[in-house]
C-alpha positions in Angstrom: 23.1 172.3 -84.0 26.0 174.8 -84.4 24.0 177.5 -82.5 23.3 175.0 -79.7 27.0 174.2 -79.5 27.9 178.0 -79.4 25.3 178.7 -76.8 26.6 175.8 -74.6 30.1 177.2 -74.8 28.9 180.6 -73.8 27.0 179.0 -70.7 30.1 177.0 -69.7 32.4 180.2 -70.2 30.0 182.3 -68.0 29.9 179.6 -65.4 33.7 179.3 -65.4 34.1 183.1 -65.1 31.5 183.1 -62.2 33.5 180.3 -60.4 36.7 182.2 -60.9 35.2 185.4 -59.5 34.0 183.5 -56.5 37.5 182.0 -56.1 39.0 185.4 -56.3 36.7 187.0 -53.8 37.2 186.1 -50.0 34.8 187.1 -47.3 35.7 187.5 -43.7 34.5 189.3 -40.6 37.6 191.3 -40.0 40.5 192.0 -42.3 43.8 193.2 -40.9 46.3 194.8 -43.3 49.9 194.5 -42.2 52.5 192.1 -40.8 53.5 194.2 -37.7 53.2 193.2 -34.1 50.0 195.3 -33.9 48.5 193.3 -36.9 49.1 190.0 -35.1 47.7 191.1 -31.7 44.6 192.6 -33.5 44.1 189.4 -35.4 44.6 187.1 -32.4 42.2 189.2 -30.4 39.5 188.8 -33.1 40.3 185.1 -33.4 39.9 184.4 -29.8 36.5 186.1 -29.8 35.3 183.5 -32.3 35.2 185.7 -35.4 36.7 185.1 -38.8 39.9 187.2 -39.6 42.5 187.3 -42.3 45.8 189.1 -42.1 47.2 190.4 -45.3 50.8 190.9 -44.8 52.9 192.7 -47.6 55.9 191.2 -45.9 57.0 187.6 -46.0 58.3 187.8 -42.4 55.8 188.6 -39.6 56.7 191.0 -36.7 57.8 194.2 -38.4 60.5 196.0 -36.4 60.2 193.6 -33.5 61.5 190.7 -35.6 63.5 193.1 -37.9 66.2 194.0 -35.6 64.7 196.1 -32.8 65.5 193.6 -30.0 66.4 196.1 -27.4 62.9 197.1 -26.5 61.9 200.8 -25.9 59.6 200.2 -23.0 59.4 203.2 -20.6 57.4 202.0 -17.7 56.9 198.2 -18.1 54.1 198.1 -15.6 51.7 199.5 -18.1 52.4 197.0 -20.8 49.6 194.4 -20.5 47.5 192.0 -22.5 49.1 190.2 -25.5 52.0 192.7 -25.5 53.0 191.4 -22.1 52.3 187.8 -23.3 54.9 188.4 -26.0 57.6 189.3 -23.6 56.6 186.4 -21.4 57.1 184.1 -24.4 60.6 185.7 -24.9 61.4 185.0 -21.3 60.2 181.3 -21.6 62.4 180.9 -24.8 65.5 182.1 -23.0 64.8 180.1 -19.9 65.8 177.0 -22.0 69.5 176.3 -22.0 69.2 175.2 -25.7 68.4 178.8 -26.7 71.9 180.0 -25.6 73.9 178.6 -28.5 76.6 181.2 -28.8 77.1 182.1 -25.1 76.0 180.9 -21.7 73.1 182.3 -20.0 75.1 183.1 -16.9 77.6 185.3 -18.9 74.8 187.4 -20.3 74.2 190.9 -18.8 70.6 191.7 -17.5 70.1 195.3 -18.3 67.9 196.9 -21.0 66.9 200.5 -21.4 68.2 201.1 -17.8 66.0 198.5 -16.2 66.1 194.7 -15.7 65.8 193.0 -19.0 65.1 189.5 -17.8 62.5 190.0 -15.1 62.1 186.8 -13.1 59.5 188.2 -10.8 57.0 188.9 -13.7 58.4 186.2 -16.1 59.1 188.8 -18.8 62.3 189.5 -21.0 62.6 192.7 -23.0 65.7 192.1 -25.2 65.9 189.2 -27.7 67.3 188.1 -31.1 65.2 188.9 -34.2 64.5 185.3 -35.2 63.1 184.6 -31.6 60.6 187.4 -32.1 59.5 186.1 -35.5 59.3 182.6 -34.1 56.9 183.7 -31.4 54.5 185.6 -33.8 54.6 182.6 -36.2 53.8 180.3 -33.3 50.8 182.5 -32.4 49.4 182.4 -35.8 50.0 178.7 -36.2 48.6 177.7 -32.8 45.4 179.9 -33.2 45.0 179.0 -36.9 45.0 182.6 -38.1 44.7 182.9 -41.9 47.7 184.9 -43.0 48.5 185.7 -46.6 52.1 186.7 -47.0 53.3 189.0 -49.8 49.8 190.4 -50.1 50.2 194.0 -51.3 47.2 196.4 -51.3 46.4 197.6 -54.7 46.5 201.4 -54.2 44.6 202.4 -57.2 41.2 204.1 -56.4 39.4 201.4 -58.3 40.8 198.7 -55.8 38.5 199.8 -52.9 34.8 199.7 -52.8 32.9 201.8 -50.4 29.2 202.3 -49.7 28.7 205.8 -48.2 31.3 205.8 -45.4 31.8 202.0 -45.1 34.5 200.0 -46.8 33.0 196.9 -48.6 36.0 195.4 -50.2 39.7 195.9 -51.2 41.8 194.3 -53.8 45.4 193.2 -53.6 47.9 193.4 -56.4 47.4 189.7 -57.4 43.7 190.4 -58.1 42.1 188.9 -55.1 39.2 190.8 -53.7 38.5 190.8 -50.0 35.3 191.7 -48.4 35.0 192.3 -44.7 32.7 194.0 -42.2 35.6 195.6 -40.3 39.0 196.6 -41.6 42.1 197.3 -39.6 45.2 199.1 -41.0 48.1 198.0 -38.9 50.9 199.1 -41.3 53.6 201.6 -40.5 52.6 203.5 -43.7 48.9 203.7 -43.5 48.2 202.7 -47.1 44.7 201.4 -46.5 43.8 204.4 -44.4 44.8 206.7 -47.3 43.0 204.5 -49.9 39.8 204.8 -47.9 40.1 208.7 -48.1 40.6 209.0 -44.3 42.2 212.4 -43.4 45.9 212.2 -42.5 49.0 214.3 -42.1 52.7 214.0 -42.9 55.6 215.8 -41.3 55.6 218.2 -38.4 52.7 220.6 -37.4 53.5 224.1 -36.3 53.8 224.5 -32.5 50.9 226.9 -32.8 48.6 224.3 -34.3 48.0 222.5 -31.0 49.8 224.9 -28.7 52.7 222.5 -28.3 56.4 223.3 -27.6 58.2 220.4 -29.0 56.6 220.1 -32.5 57.7 222.0 -35.6 61.2 223.0 -36.6 63.4 222.7 -33.6 66.6 224.6 -34.7 68.9 225.2 -31.8 67.4 222.5 -29.6 69.9 219.7 -28.7 68.9 217.1 -26.2 70.4 213.7 -27.2 74.0 214.6 -28.2 72.9 213.7 -31.8 74.2 217.1 -33.0 77.5 218.5 -34.1 79.2 219.8 -30.9 82.5 220.5 -32.8 82.6 223.1 -35.5 82.6 220.8 -38.7 82.8 222.3 -42.2 80.0 221.1 -44.5 82.1 221.8 -47.7 84.1 219.3 -49.9 87.1 221.6 -49.3 86.9 222.6 -45.7 86.1 226.2 -45.2 85.4 226.7 -49.0 81.7 227.2 -49.9 82.6 227.4 -53.6 83.7 223.8 -53.5 80.1 222.6 -52.8 78.5 220.7 -50.1 79.5 217.2 -49.0 77.0 214.3 -49.4 74.0 214.5 -47.1 74.0 218.2 -46.4 71.1 220.3 -47.5 71.5 223.7 -49.0 68.0 224.7 -47.9 67.3 226.9 -44.9 66.0 224.7 -42.1 63.0 226.9 -41.5 61.7 229.1 -38.8 61.7 227.7 -35.3 58.4 226.2 -34.5 57.1 226.2 -38.0 55.4 223.4 -39.8 57.1 221.3 -42.6 56.4 218.0 -44.3 59.8 216.5 -43.5 60.2 213.2 -41.5 62.5 212.1 -38.8 65.3 209.9 -40.2 65.0 206.2 -40.8 67.6 203.5 -40.3 68.0 199.7 -40.0 68.2 198.4 -36.5 71.2 196.0 -36.8 71.8 192.5 -35.4 75.6 192.4 -35.4 77.8 190.0 -33.6 81.5 189.9 -32.5 81.5 186.1 -32.2 83.9 184.9 -34.8 82.0 181.6 -35.2 78.8 183.4 -36.3 80.3 186.7 -37.7 80.2 187.7 -41.4 82.6 190.5 -42.2 81.2 193.9 -43.5 81.4 193.8 -47.4 81.9 196.7 -49.6 78.5 197.6 -51.1 77.9 198.3 -54.8 78.4 202.0 -55.5 80.5 202.6 -52.4 82.0 206.1 -52.2 84.1 206.8 -49.0 83.3 210.6 -49.7 79.8 209.9 -48.4 81.3 209.6 -45.0 83.6 212.5 -44.9 81.7 214.2 -42.2 82.3 211.2 -39.9 86.0 211.3 -40.7 86.1 215.0 -39.7 84.2 214.1 -36.5 86.8 211.5 -35.6 89.6 214.0 -36.3 87.8 216.4 -33.9 87.9 213.8 -31.2 84.4 212.3 -31.2 84.6 208.8 -29.6 81.1 207.6 -29.1 80.9 205.4 -32.2 79.9 202.3 -30.2 77.6 203.8 -27.6 74.4 202.2 -29.1 75.7 198.7 -29.8 73.1 197.4 -27.2 73.6 193.8 -26.4 71.0 191.1 -26.9 71.5 187.5 -26.2 74.1 185.2 -27.9 76.8 187.9 -28.4 74.6 190.0 -30.7 73.4 193.5 -30.8 70.5 195.8 -31.5 72.7 198.6 -32.9 71.0 201.9 -33.3 71.8 205.4 -34.5 74.0 207.5 -32.1 75.7 210.9 -32.4 75.7 213.5 -35.0 76.7 211.1 -37.9 75.6 207.5 -37.7 73.1 205.0 -39.2 70.2 207.5 -39.6 70.2 208.5 -43.2 69.0 212.0 -42.5 66.8 213.8 -45.1 66.6 210.9 -47.5 63.2 209.6 -46.6 60.8 212.5 -47.1 59.0 210.9 -50.1 58.6 207.5 -48.5 55.0 207.7 -47.2 53.3 208.7 -50.5 55.8 206.8 -52.7 54.8 203.9 -55.0 56.0 200.4 -54.1 58.8 200.6 -56.6 59.9 204.1 -55.2 59.8 202.8 -51.7 62.0 199.9 -52.7 64.5 202.3 -54.0 64.4 204.3 -50.9 64.9 201.2 -48.8 67.8 200.1 -50.9 69.5 203.5 -50.7 69.2 203.3 -46.9 70.7 199.8 -47.1 73.7 200.9 -49.2 74.3 203.9 -47.1 74.5 201.8 -43.9 76.4 199.0 -45.5 78.9 201.6 -46.7 79.1 203.3 -43.3 80.1 200.0 -41.5 82.6 199.2 -44.3 84.0 202.7 -44.1 84.5 202.4 -40.2 86.1 198.9 -40.4 88.4 199.6 -43.4 89.1 203.3 -44.2 92.6 204.3 -43.2 91.3 207.8 -42.1 89.3 206.2 -39.3 91.3 206.1 -36.0 93.1 202.8 -35.6 91.4 201.9 -32.3 87.9 202.5 -33.9 88.8 200.7 -37.0 90.1 197.7 -35.1 87.1 197.4 -32.9 84.7 197.8 -35.7 86.4 195.0 -37.6 85.5 192.6 -34.6 81.9 193.1 -35.5 80.0 191.8 -38.5 76.5 190.6 -39.6 75.1 187.5 -37.7 75.0 184.5 -40.1 72.0 182.9 -38.3 69.8 186.0 -38.6 67.8 187.1 -41.8 69.2 184.2 -43.7 67.0 184.7 -46.8 68.0 188.4 -47.0 71.9 188.2 -47.0 71.8 188.5 -43.3 70.4 192.1 -43.4 67.2 193.1 -41.7 64.2 192.9 -43.8 62.4 195.8 -42.2 63.6 199.4 -42.5 62.7 201.4 -39.3 59.8 203.5 -40.5 59.8 205.8 -37.5 56.9 207.8 -38.8 55.0 208.0 -42.1 51.3 209.1 -42.3 49.4 209.9 -39.2 45.7 209.9 -39.2 43.6 213.0 -38.5 40.9 211.0 -36.5 38.2 211.6 -34.1 40.7 212.7 -31.3 44.2 214.0 -31.9 46.7 213.1 -29.2 49.2 215.8 -28.4 52.0 216.5 -26.2 49.6 217.9 -23.6 48.2 214.4 -23.2 51.7 212.8 -23.1 52.9 215.2 -20.4 49.8 214.9 -18.4 48.3 218.3 -18.9 45.1 217.2 -20.6 42.9 214.2 -19.4 42.2 211.4 -21.9 38.7 210.1 -22.2 38.0 206.5 -23.2 41.5 205.0 -22.7 42.5 201.8 -24.6 46.0 201.5 -23.4 48.9 203.4 -22.1 52.3 204.7 -23.2 55.3 206.1 -21.1 58.3 206.6 -23.3 60.1 209.9 -23.7 58.8 212.4 -26.3 61.4 211.2 -28.9 62.2 212.3 -32.4 65.3 211.6 -34.4 66.9 214.3 -36.5 64.9 215.5 -39.5 67.4 217.6 -41.5 71.2 218.4 -41.8 71.9 221.9 -42.9 74.5 224.6 -43.0 74.4 227.2 -40.1 74.7 231.0 -40.6 78.3 230.6 -39.3 79.1 228.1 -42.1 79.1 224.9 -40.1 77.2 221.7 -40.4 74.3 221.1 -38.0 71.5 218.6 -37.5 67.9 219.5 -36.6 64.9 217.7 -35.1 66.3 215.5 -32.4 64.1 215.7 -29.4 64.0 213.8 -26.1 61.7 215.2 -23.4 61.1 213.3 -20.2 57.5 212.0 -19.7 56.7 212.4 -16.0 54.3 209.4 -15.8 52.4 206.9 -18.0 49.6 208.4 -20.1 46.4 207.0 -21.5 45.8 206.8 -25.2 42.2 207.5 -26.3 40.0 205.2 -28.4 39.3 208.3 -30.5 43.0 208.2 -31.7 42.6 204.9 -33.5 39.3 205.6 -35.3 38.6 208.0 -38.3 36.1 210.8 -38.2 32.6 209.3 -38.7 32.0 211.3 -41.9 35.1 209.7 -43.6 35.0 206.0 -42.6 32.9 204.1 -40.2 34.4 200.4 -40.3 38.2 201.2 -40.2 40.6 201.1 -37.1 44.1 202.4 -37.3 46.2 201.4 -34.4 49.7 202.2 -35.8 49.4 205.4 -37.8 47.4 206.9 -35.0 45.7 210.3 -34.8 48.4 212.2 -33.0 50.8 215.2 -33.5 54.3 214.5 -34.7 55.8 214.9 -31.2 53.1 212.9 -29.5 53.7 210.1 -31.9 57.4 210.2 -30.9 56.3 208.8 -27.6 53.5 206.5 -28.8 55.5 204.8 -31.6 57.0 202.1 -29.6 56.5 198.4 -30.5 54.9 197.4 -27.1 52.4 200.3 -27.5 51.6 199.3 -31.0 50.9 195.7 -29.7 48.7 197.1 -27.0 46.8 199.3 -29.5 46.4 196.4 -31.9 44.8 194.2 -29.4 42.5 197.0 -28.4 41.6 197.6 -32.0 40.8 193.9 -32.3 38.5 194.0 -29.3 36.7 197.1 -30.7 36.3 195.4 -34.0 34.5 192.5 -32.3 32.2 194.8 -30.5 31.4 196.7 -33.7 30.6 193.4 -35.4 28.2 192.5 -32.7 26.3 195.9 -33.0 26.0 197.9 -36.2 29.5 197.6 -37.8 30.3 201.2 -37.0 33.4 201.7 -35.0 32.4 205.1 -33.7 29.3 203.5 -32.1 31.3 201.1 -30.0 30.1 201.3 -26.4 33.1 202.3 -24.4 31.8 200.7 -21.2 31.7 197.3 -22.9 35.1 197.9 -24.7 36.7 198.8 -21.3 35.2 195.7 -19.8 36.7 193.5 -22.6 40.0 195.2 -22.5 40.5 194.8 -18.7 39.4 191.1 -19.1 42.1 190.7 -21.8 44.7 192.1 -19.3 45.2 195.6 -20.8 46.3 198.4 -18.4 44.1 201.4 -18.8 45.3 203.6 -15.8 48.5 203.8 -13.7 48.0 202.0 -10.4 
């Protein structure tokens, strides 16, 4: 009798474990990793095609940078933004067409310029500048209205054992909570490319040498100054001005910047895009952050003393007396040189890097609003600004998304280079278009041979006309992975990515990735085998723009 009881207990235990295993394994046609705009457009495209899809978002808030402070949209030529990307900006327009949306200012008092063009375009029913919570509300509505399964706070387990592949196909991945997800097609729509890396897809970090792809604007760019984000005045980098023996001030590297045109593994700087307000009813004053050290901003103090007066040039206005404040000038919100380890860092290390950026930027604003060394006119004007109380309310009114301008970039079936962006090389199999300037923020801050501080890496090269982006740039090489699409960490050179990396383009590429995933599902589950003729037909039907008219 005792043996029977023990045997029964074992059977029940095994049945329980089997049930738990089934509970912890979820199966779906397409798995989208990321909470970015590209992730949402990809998932929506799949869902509308009648396939099952799940979005695993490491973030609690959907929308990445678009809902994280970047409300003054970098668009380039708006005519080539179609499909769901255009639908997003139409939804923004619809929101601000309601009088109830203007709770801090009247609609008639709001200016109508954005990135040099009309921001609220009545002819096409689109609006290109917006408050962060409005963007998030739109993405949440899309997910809710289309009943897309989203798991928030779902971090990929980045250990090798957390991914199962059969030959070149991903079969399943595991998240940190232990849940296993099986899918036929996977889409990595993160800014970091963690799923791509876990799948052993080739990628690069940093800048290629100009000679790698025969480019001009890649690699180390010492002596190239195009955006006025460099030190025009001769500013000493030393703690005691002019005295090398006193040591370098905070944020200046003692390393040689490298040979012009050479490769490195350094990254263009990150910052938070800030939603600030000068409306006293909604303003929260800048507080002194923990560990605040005014000496961290000594270069800015010296700039002011040299007569620099562009501190507020990128306080771009969005509705309701708010801003999308971005980096501007030689010393600003970009935390130059402090992000190099971010792409490969652990989650804990990334959190530390993000917190360091936050403290630096909080300290910068506090310094500008309070330090007696700041010119009175600037200090007084800065004190008129503060955090918007009605934004990012569960994050102390601070943006929840650091601007990851660049991290990993896939080495896929086709590498987009500046030759494509500048119209020198024709693109085959286009899945969307870009048009923004070849744009890179500064990469490093160093000491010149003459003994002054200088920045390096800032590039801004005009793009003559919109350009196509190849399907080959969002798919891996076929011998590495056959069921993964990568619409954000696309296969491109550093400087080409500088133009591609705009949120509307990511939305376009996300939707195209979703369409390709559906076609792969209907064929042999191999993304490299997708019939481009069929894909083009689906993209045009979805409103994507594939060529300049």
